[in-house]
Steps between C-alpha positions, in 0.01 A plus 500: 500500500350621171134595462273523199133598444272201450363626170368153402229535764468867596436824317595842634313828465570828674446873511774762555520594865216271606642149507338224299339163483625151426254274319526129568394331175464161674210601721403850372603665829623858522759607755557864575864593540664820639681744277842365613391138439369597156831669410692192618281271292546728197879471538470120514271491204724739297791276582329211324502699174877470480632240256528144629838340547633203290294254706184702441484629858413859584713625785328596820593793717638498849358693795805742510458569126132565540542718810763715323274534197210606719687775680727606215827455688696231679266338751584471866444187703173627645367570147599153383331344808174682420511392137583141597202498742267625228636249254445219752137610548443507128666167462267343757207616281666355191538838325876477517710194431855417602736377228734207562857618544 
């Protein structure tokens, strides 16, 4: 499954070592996120800056790719499970979207 940041609805702001907030432009709500969630969302958002493919789609990132990027080495199954759980929580809020395969 590939994930992407829902930049059409949410804005992201953070502070080094302190986490961040996600602003929901639809209802002006602010959601505080942990430092690790903020880093994960930054990775997703940075991934959207890559050039689109021939169909105009920006590729999402998988949980194993994101886990490895967060820890700086090949992720173990337990790391991937934690990242997947966090992604699922963010997805239930609408902050993260899943791309069709």
